[in-house]
C-alpha positions as a Markdown table, in Angstrom:
| # | Residue | x | y | z |
|---|---|---|---|---|
| 1 | Unk | 11.0 | -22.1 | 9.9 |
| 2 | Unk | 7.4 | -22.1 | 8.9 |
| 3 | Unk | 5.5 | -20.0 | 6.5 |
| 4 | Unk | 2.2 | -19.1 | 7.9 |
| 5 | Unk | -0.7 | -17.3 | 6.0 |
| 6 | Unk | -2.5 | -14.9 | 8.3 |
| 7 | Unk | -6.0 | -13.7 | 7.4 |
| 8 | Unk | -6.9 | -10.7 | 9.4 |
| 9 | Unk | -10.4 | -8.8 | 9.6 |
| 10 | Unk | -10.8 | -5.6 | 11.4 |
| 11 | Unk | -12.7 | -2.4 | 11.2 |
| 12 | Unk | -11.5 | -0.1 | 8.5 |
| 13 | Unk | -11.3 | 3.0 | 10.8 |
| 14 | Unk | -8.8 | 1.0 | 13.2 |
| 15 | Unk | -6.6 | -0.5 | 10.4 |
| 16 | Unk | -3.9 | 2.1 | 10.4 |
| 17 | Unk | -3.2 | 1.8 | 14.1 |
| 18 | Unk | -3.1 | -1.9 | 14.2 |
| 19 | Unk | -0.8 | -2.1 | 11.1 |
| 20 | Unk | 1.7 | 0.1 | 12.5 |
| 21 | Unk | 2.1 | -2.2 | 15.5 |
| 22 | Unk | 1.7 | -5.3 | 13.5 |
| 23 | Unk | 4.5 | -4.2 | 11.1 |
| 24 | Unk | 6.7 | -3.5 | 14.2 |
| 25 | Unk | 6.0 | -7.1 | 15.5 |
| 26 | Unk | 6.8 | -8.8 | 12.0 |
| 27 | Unk | 9.1 | -6.7 | 10.3 |
| 28 | Unk | 11.4 | -8.4 | 7.9 |
| 29 | Unk | 9.5 | -11.6 | 8.1 |
| 30 | Unk | 6.6 | -10.7 | 5.8 |
| 31 | Unk | 6.8 | -12.6 | 2.5 |
| 32 | Unk | 3.7 | -11.3 | 0.8 |
| 33 | Unk | 0.8 | -8.9 | 1.7 |
| 34 | Unk | -2.5 | -8.2 | 0.2 |
| 35 | Unk | -4.9 | -5.4 | 1.4 |
| 36 | Unk | -8.6 | -5.9 | 0.3 |
| 37 | Unk | -11.0 | -2.9 | 0.2 |
| 38 | Unk | -13.4 | -2.5 | 3.1 |
| 39 | Unk | -17.0 | -4.3 | 2.8 |
| 40 | Unk | -20.3 | -2.3 | 2.8 |
| 41 | Unk | -20.3 | -3.1 | 6.7 |
| 42 | Unk | -16.8 | -1.5 | 7.1 |
| 43 | Unk | -14.7 | -4.6 | 7.6 |
| 44 | Unk | -11.3 | -4.6 | 5.8 |
| 45 | Unk | -9.4 | -7.7 | 5.1 |
| 46 | Unk | -5.5 | -8.1 | 5.2 |
| 47 | Unk | -3.8 | -11.4 | 4.0 |
| 48 | Unk | -0.1 | -11.9 | 4.8 |
| 49 | Unk | 2.4 | -14.5 | 4.6 |
| 50 | Unk | 4.8 | -14.5 | 7.4 |
| 51 | Unk | 7.9 | -16.5 | 8.1 |
| 52 | Unk | 8.2 | -17.5 | 11.7 |
| 53 | Unk | 9.7 | -20.2 | 14.1 |
| 54 | Unk | 7.1 | -20.2 | 16.7 |
| 55 | Unk | 3.4 | -19.9 | 15.4 |
| 56 | Unk | 1.7 | -20.1 | 18.7 |
| 57 | Unk | 3.8 | -17.1 | 20.2 |
| 58 | Unk | 3.2 | -15.1 | 17.0 |
| 59 | Unk | -0.7 | -15.7 | 17.3 |
| 60 | Unk | -0.6 | -14.6 | 21.0 |
| 61 | Unk | 1.2 | -11.4 | 20.1 |
| 62 | Unk | -1.1 | -10.7 | 17.3 |
| 63 | Unk | -4.2 | -11.4 | 19.6 |
| 64 | Unk | -3.0 | -8.8 | 22.0 |
| 65 | Unk | -2.6 | -6.3 | 19.2 |
| 66 | Unk | -5.8 | -7.0 | 17.2 |
| 67 | Unk | -8.7 | -6.7 | 19.9 |
| 68 | Unk | -11.6 | -5.7 | 17.7 |
| 69 | Unk | -10.9 | -8.0 | 14.8 |
| 70 | Unk | -10.6 | -11.8 | 13.9 |
| 71 | Unk | -7.5 | -13.7 | 12.8 |
| 72 | Unk | -7.4 | -17.0 | 11.2 |
| 73 | Unk | -4.2 | -18.8 | 10.0 |
| 74 | Unk | -2.8 | -21.9 | 8.2 |
| 75 | Unk | 0.6 | -23.2 | 7.7 |
| 76 | Unk | 1.7 | -23.2 | 4.0 |
| 77 | Unk | 5.2 | -24.6 | 4.3 |
| 78 | Unk | 7.8 | -26.0 | 6.9 |
| 79 | Unk | 11.6 | -25.6 | 6.1 |
């Protein structure tokens, strides 16, 4: 198992739709989540720590869900 920190940036008006699909995908695996207020240009940031076995598969699934945003990640711990 690996704990991965995901940094997701997406338009504020698309955030609700994306988050509902995202939570269905990683339900029960979220360790920590932070929502940051939108910037002046309307970009919202979400940081979450997720426990996963296969990081590449998780990123592929998230890229399908988040089409109008950016995802960055880093592995925090391996267990």
